[in-house]
TINUNU-877972 format. One record per residue (C-alpha): x, y, z; residue in one letter. Coordinates in pm, whole numbers, plus 50000, padded with zeros to 5 digits. Layout:
// residues N
PT       X       Y       Z   rest
PT       X       Y       Z      A
...
This chain:
// residues 465
PT       X       Y       Z   rest
PT   50010   50046   50001      M
PT   50156   50354   49936      E
PT   50110   50624   50200      L
PT   50223   50888   50245      L
PT   50243   51101   50603      A
PT   50278   51494   50595      K
PT   50481   51695   50780      T
PT   50614   52102   50884      Y
PT   50909   52152   50661      Y
PT   51235   52113   50832      G
PT   51091   51790   50986      L
PT   51086   51546   50699      E
PT   51440   51346   50795      E
PT   51274   51312   51143      C
PT   50933   51150   51044      L
PT   51146   50991   50784      A
PT   51340   50802   51074      R
PT   51037   50758   51264      E
PT   50909   50571   50965      L
PT   51168   50373   50932      T
PT   51157   50240   51352      E
PT   50806   50172   51221      L
PT   50951   49955   50947      G
PT   50810   50089   50693      A
PT   50907   50067   50334      D
PT   51082   50246   50006      N
PT   51109   50596   50205      I
PT   51097   50880   49987      E
PT   51150   51249   50163      I
PT   50972   51492   49980      G
PT   50869   51906   50041      N
PT   50692   51879   50396      R
PT   50624   51482   50311      A
PT   50713   51124   50337      V
PT   50618   50917   50101      S
PT   50649   50492   50213      F
PT   50483   50190   50173      E
PT   50330   49946   50461      G
PT   50034   49733   50510      D
PT   49725   49807   50655      L
PT   49868   49756   51020      R
PT   50159   50010   50960      L
PT   49883   50292   50844      M
PT   49730   50183   51188      Y
PT   50025   50239   51349      K
PT   50172   50545   51136      A
PT   49832   50756   51273      N
PT   49894   50665   51606      L
PT   50295   50655   51639      Q
PT   50433   50947   51467      L
PT   50470   51200   51668      H
PT   50609   51450   51359      T
PT   50316   51391   51135      A
PT   50056   51561   51024      L
PT   49843   51341   50873      R
PT   49840   51012   50715      I
PT   49728   51010   50330      L
PT   49664   50708   50102      R
PT   49683   50803   49737      P
PT   49434   50609   49531      I
PT   49438   50808   49181      A
PT   49705   51014   49003      V
PT   49713   51141   48666      F
PT   49763   51484   48502      K
PT   49570   51748   48392      A
PT   49586   52130   48289      D
PT   49244   52259   48377      S
PT   48970   52166   48642      A
PT   48755   52033   48392      D
PT   49040   51773   48304      D
PT   49048   51728   48687      V
PT   48656   51649   48656      Y
PT   48707   51432   48333      D
PT   48987   51178   48554      N
PT   48805   51139   48842      L
PT   48504   51101   48657      R
PT   48620   50758   48505      N
PT   48756   50650   48867      F
PT   48536   50355   49040      D
PT   48405   50509   49391      F
PT   48241   50234   49506      T
PT   48587   50087   49581      T
PT   48654   50363   49897      V
PT   48289   50443   49985      M
PT   47968   50392   49918      K
PT   47652   50626   49811      V
PT   47546   50689   50143      N
PT   47831   50793   50299      N
PT   47917   51151   50359      T
PT   48173   51293   50254      F
PT   48446   51633   50198      I
PT   48741   51731   49955      I
PT   48998   51933   50096      N
PT   49243   52066   49814      E
PT   49599   52220   49773      T
PT   49679   52341   49419      V
PT   49971   52498   49299      N
PT   49935   52480   48932      S
PT   50009   52747   48671      E
PT   49713   52654   48480      T
PT   49495   52610   48758      M
PT   49453   52908   48964      H
PT   49131   52859   49137      N
PT   49144   52620   49401      S
PT   48823   52622   49492      Q
PT   48658   52567   49106      F
PT   48923   52249   49113      V
PT   48760   52135   49445      K
PT   48382   52190   49316      Y
PT   48469   52039   48969      R
PT   48648   51738   49188      A
PT   48330   51739   49377      K
PT   48119   51705   49093      D
PT   48286   51424   48923      A
PT   48192   51248   49228      L
PT   47862   51353   49277      V
PT   47806   51232   48893      D
PT   47935   50900   48901      F
PT   47723   50803   49152      F
PT   47403   50988   49024      N
PT   47449   50766   48675      D
PT   47560   50421   48834      K
PT   47279   50447   49194      F
PT   47011   50736   49033      G
PT   47105   50902   49406      K
PT   47457   51094   49578      R
PT   47633   51127   49864      P
PT   47635   51421   50046      N
PT   47885   51669   50136      V
PT   47925   51736   50525      S
PT   48189   51926   50685      V
PT   48129   51885   51011      Q
PT   48198   51510   51080      N
PT   48231   51358   50710      P
PT   48254   50956   50691      D
PT   48495   50981   50424      I
PT   48779   51301   50346      C
PT   48986   51330   50034      F
PT   49299   51514   50029      D
PT   49290   51693   49658      L
PT   49682   51787   49572      H
PT   49779   51948   49225      V
PT   50147   52045   49170      S
PT   50187   52182   48863      H
PT   50007   51933   48645      D
PT   49997   51636   48837      V
PT   49697   51601   49029      V
PT   49676   51301   49370      T
PT   49350   51241   49505      L
PT   49387   51092   49853      S
PT   49168   50915   50117      L
PT   49307   51110   50429      D
PT   49310   50850   50736      A
PT   49376   51100   51002      S
PT   49070   51376   50960      G
PT   49126   51609   51180      D
PT   49527   51724   51172      S
PT   49755   51465   51408      L
PT   49911   51782   51590      H
PT   49522   51757   51824      L
PT   49640   51494   52008      R
PT   49346   51511   52249      G
PT   49526   51551   52573      W
PT   49481   51997   52561      R
PT   49279   52092   52780      V
PT   49364   52463   52797      D
PT   49571   52708   52609      Q
PT   49766   53001   52621      T
PT   49775   53267   52370      V
PT   50000   53122   52144      A
PT   50068   52796   52206      P
PT   50321   52579   51985      I
PT   50220   52299   51775      S
PT   50232   51980   51946      E
PT   50404   51803   51573      V
PT   50619   52097   51585      L
PT   50691   52095   51940      A
PT   50799   51698   51939      A
PT   50991   51763   51615      G
PT   51230   52039   51793      M
PT   51268   51738   52069      I
PT   51372   51467   51823      K
PT   51644   51678   51681      M
PT   51811   51744   51981      T
PT   51850   51396   51992      G
PT   51756   51369   52337      W
PT   51531   51007   52421      H
PT   51495   51062   52798      G
PT   51868   51015   52875      E
PT   51908   51291   53092      K
PT   51606   51566   53299      D
PT   51499   51813   53050      F
PT   51402   52209   53082      I
PT   51178   52447   52946      D
PT   51262   52774   53146      P
PT   50905   52964   52953      M
PT   50698   52652   52926      C
PT   50404   52841   52840      G
PT   50045   52562   52862      S
PT   50306   52286   52819      G
PT   50311   52153   52533      T
PT   50709   52072   52495      L
PT   50661   51937   52874      L
PT   50394   51701   52751      I
PT   50567   51590   52421      E
PT   50867   51516   52580      A
PT   50752   51292   52871      A
PT   50579   51087   52548      L
PT   50941   51102   52342      V
PT   51079   50944   52665      A
PT   50865   50748   52747      L
PT   50805   50631   52388      N
PT   50465   50634   52430      M
PT   50214   50713   52108      A
PT   50082   51070   52074      P
PT   49772   50990   51960      C
PT   49637   50727   52233      L
PT   49462   51053   52342      Y
PT   49196   51071   52022      R
PT   48857   50986   52034      R
PT   48868   50880   51662      K
PT   49024   50851   51331      F
PT   48920   50934   50950      A
PT   48978   50547   50880      F
PT   48756   50372   51113      E
PT   48452   50470   50900      K
PT   48680   50320   50564      W
PT   48447   50002   50440      N
PT   48799   49790   50474      D
PT   48812   49901   50827      F
PT   48968   49580   51044      D
PT   48829   49667   51392      A
PT   49038   49401   51558      D
PT   49371   49459   51373      L
PT   49312   49846   51516      F
PT   49231   49706   51827      D
PT   49567   49465   51852      D
PT   49780   49810   51759      V
PT   49605   50046   51986      Y
PT   49655   49786   52262      N
PT   50026   49733   52201      D
PT   50216   49883   52489      D
PT   50527   49634   52413      S
PT   50717   49934   52291      A
PT   50718   50219   52604      E
PT   51010   50225   52819      R
PT   51127   50348   53188      D
PT   51222   50729   53178      F
PT   51423   50733   53523      E
PT   51491   51113   53487      H
PT   51224   51403   53525      H
PT   51087   51688   53298      I
PT   51086   52036   53468      Y
PT   50888   52376   53374      G
PT   50882   52712   53484      Y
PT   50737   53006   53352      D
PT   50705   53321   53511      I
PT   50290   53354   53434      D
PT   50056   53212   53709      P
PT   49820   53156   53438      K
PT   50045   52988   53195      A
PT   50203   52776   53494      V
PT   49800   52658   53623      A
PT   49687   52612   53216      I
PT   50028   52366   53202      A
PT   49946   52213   53486      N
PT   49599   52135   53399      R
PT   49741   52022   53082      N
PT   50002   51803   53225      V
PT   49705   51635   53437      K
PT   49486   51542   53201      A
PT   49795   51357   52964      A
PT   49828   51151   53291      G
PT   50196   51280   53321      L
PT   50207   51449   53653      S
PT   50434   51171   53773      K
PT   50697   51273   53493      Y
PT   50634   51657   53497      I
PT   50641   51941   53719      S
PT   50539   52326   53674      V
PT   50668   52609   53872      Q
PT   50594   53004   53865      Q
PT   50947   53134   53823      R
PT   51127   53339   53585      S
PT   51445   53310   53375      V
PT   51617   53523   53610      A
PT   51579   53296   53888      D
PT   51725   53051   53728      F
PT   51910   52842   53939      T
PT   52202   52565   53905      D
PT   52096   52215   53793      C
PT   52193   51930   54050      D
PT   52209   51687   53725      S
PT   52297   51699   53353      P
PT   51999   51821   53173      A
PT   51889   51935   52808      I
PT   51667   52292   52753      I
PT   51439   52325   52523      V
PT   51246   52576   52460      T
PT   51015   52830   52277      N
PT   51002   53186   52435      P
PT   50792   53460   52315      P
PT   50896   53649   51970      Y
PT   50749   53979   52019      G
PT   50462   53866   51737      K
PT   50236   53733   51906      R
PT   50328   53722   52258      I
PT   50505   54083   52410      V
PT   50651   54131   52688      T
PT   50822   54493   52837      D
PT   51159   54386   52699      D
PT   51191   54182   52486      M
PT   51590   54205   52448      F
PT   51607   54184   52833      D
PT   51432   53883   52831      L
PT   51635   53715   52593      Y
PT   51963   53852   52789      R
PT   51845   53701   53145      S
PT   51811   53399   52974      F
PT   52171   53362   52822      G
PT   52283   53509   53133      S
PT   52099   53200   53361      A
PT   52258   52987   53092      L
PT   52603   53120   53163      K
PT   52601   53152   53529      H
PT   52388   52814   53601      H
PT   52396   52589   53306      F
PT   52742   52531   53235      V
PT   52879   52221   53095      D
PT   52466   52157   52932      N
PT   52315   52230   52581      I
PT   52036   52385   52582      A
PT   51807   52537   52203      W
PT   51606   52823   52171      V
PT   51405   52878   51889      I
PT   51250   53244   51778      S
PT   51152   53399   51448      S
PT   51376   53703   51571      D
PT   51755   53725   51469      K
PT   51780   54024   51706      S
PT   51628   53851   51977      L
PT   51858   53529   51931      L
PT   52187   53752   51895      A
PT   52091   53886   52285      A
PT   52143   53609   52431      I
PT   52520   53653   52375      G
PT   52632   53348   52274      M
PT   52690   53172   51938      K
PT   52502   52872   51859      P
PT   52677   52584   51784      S
PT   52418   52520   51484      A
PT   52111   52606   51376      K
PT   51830   52488   51130      Y
PT   51524   52648   50975      K
PT   51158   52566   51090      L
PT   50825   52723   51054      I
PT   50618   52843   51346      N
PT   50270   52902   51183      G
PT   50344   53170   50943      A
PT   50701   53254   51086      L
PT   51053   53183   50943      E
PT   51230   53068   51250      C
PT   51590   52955   51371      E
PT   51606   52678   51628      F
PT   51992   52710   51771      C
PT   52206   52479   51989      R
PT   52395   52623   52223      Y
PT   52666   52479   52393      E
PT   52738   52637   52769      I
PT   53091   52577   52900      F
PT   53330   52787   53110      A
PT   53645   53016   53021      G
PT   53688   53127   52652      K
PT   53538   52961   52348      H
PT   53861   52875   52163      G
PT   53991   52681   52444      D
PT   53645   52484   52462      Y
PT   53682   52419   52095      V
PT   54004   52301   52116      R
PT   53919   52055   52365      E
PT   53625   51926   52246      K
PT   53841   51859   51951      K
PT   54076   51677   52092      S
PT   53797   51433   52263      K
PT   53650   51396   51963      V
PT   54020   51252   51809      K
PT   54046   51037   52095      D
PT   53756   50917   52079      N
PT   53624   51058   52430      E
PT   53302   51183   52343      E
PT   53070   51016   52073      K
PT   52793   51242   52081      E
PT   52615   51264   51743      T
PT   52464   51564   51621      L
PT   52137   51555   51410      Y
PT   52192   51728   51078      D
PT   51926   51918   50946      N
PT   52067   51982   50614      K
PT   52120   51656   50422      V
PT   51965   51708   50098      K
PT   51832   51335   49979      V
PT   51564   51184   49766      K
PT   51562   50845   49878      G
PT   51609   50758   50234      F
PT   51841   50461   50162      S
PT   52126   50762   50039      K
PT   52158   50902   50412      I
PT   52500   50760   50512      D
PT   52484   50404   50597      K
PT   52670   50444   50982      Q
PT   52442   50713   51076      F
PT   52137   50516   50988      K
PT   52337   50192   51193      K
PT   52351   50422   51499      D
PT   52001   50693   51497      S
PT   51746   50412   51461      F
PT   51803   50192   51707      K
PT   51492   50158   51923      K
PT   51607   50039   52238      N
PT   51967   50116   52382      G
PT   52099   49934   52680      P
PT   51897   50159   52966      K
PT   51573   50083   52833      F
PT   51586   49750   52680      G
PT   51270   49547   52684      K
PT   51356   49328   53022      S
PT   51006   49172   53213      N
PT   51106   49439   53477      K
PT   51051   49720   53264      N
PT   50767   49576   53109      K
PT   50615   49505   53487      E
PT   50715   49885   53575      S
PT   50523   50062   53292      N
PT   50193   49869   53336      K
PT   50220   49987   53683      R
PT   50306   50324   53573      G
PT   50052   50348   53340      R
PT   49781   50227   53620      D
PT   49859   50649   53833      D
PT   49746   50794   53422      R
PT   49451   51007   53396      A
PT   49126   50779   53326      R
PT   49171   50706   52936      F
PT   49453   50534   53054      F
PT   49266   50350   53319      E
PT   48983   50297   53012      S
PT   49238   50168   52819      K
PT   48964   49864   52603      R
PT   48982   49549   52741      K
PT   48692   49462   52557      N
PT   48656   49607   52189      K
PT   48286   49611   52175      D
PT   48241   49711   52485      A
PT   48419   50048   52439      H
PT   48342   50005   52013      K
PT   48218   50359   52016      D
PT   48433   50561   52314      K
PT   48791   50406   52294      R
PT   48900   50650   52544      R
PT   48743   50923   52792      D
PT   48829   51239   52662      T
PT   48958   51536   52913      P
PT   48743   51757   52979      E
PT   48808   52148   53081      K
PT   48832   52253   53404      S
């Protein structure tokens, strides 16, 4: 089965790595998307377990067209009974990038006309469009003269995990947060800190990464559950398989100067059932204290666009000062759309990558905090690398590849291991994981033990406080 996973710009290689770990075949990196092949089980797993995917598509028709009428003519000959019934409701979402088809709405309407006319001719009646909760979701993608019609297996975007019960003014997308965490290479081997945590998105996504939990366990529904070929027993098996989860022996700390943000973050953490692993407190970056153990900082501070503080430059300068005085020998990652604010941190990033947050082009910067002079630190680091005393693998977002197989073999060998020694699948760890799940929120307590009893409500959804 050919499939396509969509993502944000800059996260394509993260997504390709995740698909490799899931066992996907023929993985190929594209622009904000990764194509792959797999069976029905893999499609279910991709929707449940991918941290960096926005939605999973299943292409059903690919053809060339120069006009909206060409789109109609091609789809008019497609047998839609293979994917839906005449009494099903449907919706078509379109993305059009074409030199000859300028009106994307008209292209979508002609595609809708083709589907409706097909059923009218065959059965004498037509299926209806439904904007709210349709039975079948179609994705129409036009790139120049190539048109692809796909079934949308996800429905709502996969960034809507289902754990969020409240939010601050400008929360970062869950998918972007997860991608940032994965770009750092952190998998739970040390503490995690977000000193400007807002509604707690980075904290919760970090816990899901550390525990290797499926991020979409919280969701009530997926679009594929209404497909003709939906296999409920197979999906139950995939949904209830927690064998890949692992222990997290460290802790995640979140801080924010705004007491309302702290309250919201704590509600979200509680709703996600992750209070055991995450602590959130009110504290400004100026009050940052020394770390008792090795840690990593990943944070999304205000950019001065949607959230404005009294003195943005002072905020970034205070953050940089706190890093230099209290976070020596650790690494911090910061995302921002304003280069002048990043410069106010007062340190040169050892790496930076381009990401898109909403409509804003951002830089995601890596800062190595060290004592002494920068030149001495660089020479010492090079010496350690030469002597094989330091074996840290950095995420390289600049690798340009069409096929995933072209990535360096050693890179794949070292980076795609599912379980290191600490997170091995021993029986002891598995028992500990199950005990930990008993402490999580009620949607974990209601995980389906009997498929028939929970057919229409797979899990309880957290209620807003």
